[in-house]
C-alpha positions as CSV (number, residue, x, y, z in Angstrom):
1,M,13.7,13.5,26.3
2,S,10.3,12.0,25.6
3,K,9.6,8.9,23.5
4,N,9.1,9.2,19.7
5,L,5.4,8.3,19.1
6,I,5.4,8.6,15.3
7,P,5.8,4.8,14.7
8,Q,2.8,4.1,17.0
9,I,0.8,6.9,15.3
10,A,1.5,5.5,11.9
11,Q,0.5,2.0,13.1
12,M,-2.8,3.3,14.6
13,L,-3.6,5.0,11.3
14,G,-3.0,1.7,9.5
15,V,0.3,2.4,7.7
16,E,4.0,1.6,8.2
17,I,6.9,3.9,8.4
18,G,8.0,4.6,4.8
19,E,4.7,3.4,3.2
20,E,3.4,5.9,0.7
21,F,-0.3,6.8,0.8
22,Q,-2.7,9.5,-0.2
23,I,-5.1,11.5,1.8
24,K,-8.6,11.3,0.4
25,E,-9.4,15.0,0.8
26,Y,-6.1,16.1,-0.6
27,G,-6.2,14.5,-4.1
28,E,-3.1,13.1,-5.7
29,R,-0.5,14.2,-3.2
30,I,1.7,11.4,-1.8
31,Y,2.6,11.3,1.9
32,R,4.6,8.9,4.1
33,F,5.5,8.7,7.7
34,A,9.2,8.8,8.6
35,N,10.5,8.6,12.2
36,S,10.7,12.4,12.1
37,G,7.0,12.8,11.3
38,L,4.7,13.1,8.3
39,Q,6.4,13.9,5.0
40,L,4.9,15.2,1.7
41,I,6.5,13.6,-1.4
42,Y,6.9,15.3,-4.7
43,D,8.5,13.6,-7.8
44,N,10.2,11.0,-5.6
45,G,11.7,13.6,-3.4
46,V,10.7,14.8,0.1
47,R,9.6,18.4,0.4
48,N,9.9,19.9,3.8
49,L,6.6,21.7,3.8
50,N,6.1,21.4,7.6
51,T,3.0,23.5,7.6
52,T,1.2,21.4,5.0
53,A,2.3,18.1,6.5
54,N,1.4,19.3,10.0
55,M,-2.1,20.4,8.9
56,A,-2.5,17.0,7.3
57,L,-1.3,15.2,10.4
58,S,-3.7,17.2,12.6
59,G,-6.6,16.2,10.3
60,L,-5.6,12.6,10.3
61,L,-5.3,12.5,14.1
62,S,-8.7,14.2,14.6
63,G,-10.4,11.9,12.1
64,D,-11.3,14.8,9.7
65,L,-9.1,13.3,7.0
66,E,-8.8,9.8,5.7
67,I,-5.8,7.8,4.5
68,V,-6.1,6.1,1.1
69,K,-3.7,3.2,0.9
70,L,-1.8,2.7,-2.4
71,P,-1.3,-0.7,-3.9
72,W,1.8,-2.4,-2.4
73,K,4.7,-3.0,-4.7
74,P,7.5,-5.4,-3.7
75,A,11.2,-4.5,-3.8
76,Y,13.4,-6.1,-6.4
77,R,13.8,-9.8,-5.8
78,Q,11.3,-9.7,-2.9
79,E,8.8,-12.6,-2.7
80,Y,5.2,-11.7,-3.1
81,W,1.9,-13.5,-3.7
82,T,-0.5,-13.0,-6.6
83,F,-2.9,-15.0,-8.8
84,G,-2.0,-17.5,-11.5
85,L,-3.8,-20.2,-13.6
86,K,-3.6,-23.9,-12.8
87,D,-5.7,-26.1,-15.2
88,G,-7.7,-23.0,-16.2
89,I,-8.6,-22.1,-12.6
90,W,-7.3,-19.0,-10.7
91,V,-5.1,-19.9,-7.7
92,V,-2.8,-18.1,-5.4
93,V,0.9,-18.4,-6.3
94,P,4.2,-17.1,-5.0
95,R,6.5,-15.0,-7.2
96,E,9.7,-13.0,-7.0
97,W,9.6,-9.4,-8.1
98,E,11.7,-8.5,-11.1
99,D,10.2,-5.3,-12.4
100,Y,8.6,-6.9,-15.4
101,P,5.9,-4.9,-17.1
102,A,3.3,-7.6,-16.2
103,E,4.3,-7.3,-12.6
104,I,4.0,-3.6,-12.6
105,L,0.5,-4.0,-14.0
106,L,-0.3,-6.5,-11.2
107,A,0.9,-3.9,-8.6
108,D,-1.1,-1.1,-10.3
109,K,-4.2,-3.3,-10.1
110,G,-3.5,-4.0,-6.4
111,W,-2.9,-7.7,-7.0
112,T,0.4,-8.0,-5.2
113,Y,0.3,-9.2,-1.6
114,R,2.8,-9.5,1.2
115,T,1.4,-12.8,2.4
116,R,-0.4,-15.9,1.1
117,E,-3.2,-15.1,3.5
118,E,-3.8,-11.7,2.1
119,A,-3.9,-13.1,-1.5
120,E,-6.3,-15.9,-0.4
121,A,-8.6,-13.3,1.2
122,A,-8.6,-11.2,-2.0
123,L,-9.0,-14.0,-4.5
124,P,-12.8,-14.8,-4.1
125,G,-13.7,-11.1,-4.7
126,V,-11.4,-10.7,-7.7
127,A,-12.7,-14.0,-9.2
128,K,-16.3,-12.9,-8.7
129,E,-15.5,-9.5,-10.2
130,L,-13.9,-11.1,-13.3
131,G,-16.4,-14.0,-13.5
132,V,-13.7,-16.7,-13.4
133,E,-13.4,-19.9,-11.4
134,H,-11.0,-20.0,-8.5
135,K,-9.7,-22.4,-5.9
136,L,-8.0,-21.7,-2.6
């Protein structure tokens, strides 16, 4: 039996196993890699449309198609990093995800980060875009 290369393929394409993403050329469809291969997701359920998923995988591997990463959303009670105000200046702060409406809006905007470093790298651009002061 040969080695399963799907985890390495996902990593080379810049996504993790289980991470949902879109393919630029395929519109709003949602995909994810599982250890068994590329999956097409419909209404939070997996559809075994092997022909469609295999065509997409072939396009991704050849460079004809491009992955569009979706904003990351933490799991319930998972720590994440985002932005907050301290003395009227935007700073990076840790939070714990609790599915509050404000947190969902942060995730939809793409302002939830796995690490402090990711949030610090994003803050200058966000602050510039919004025209606000920031401090790292």
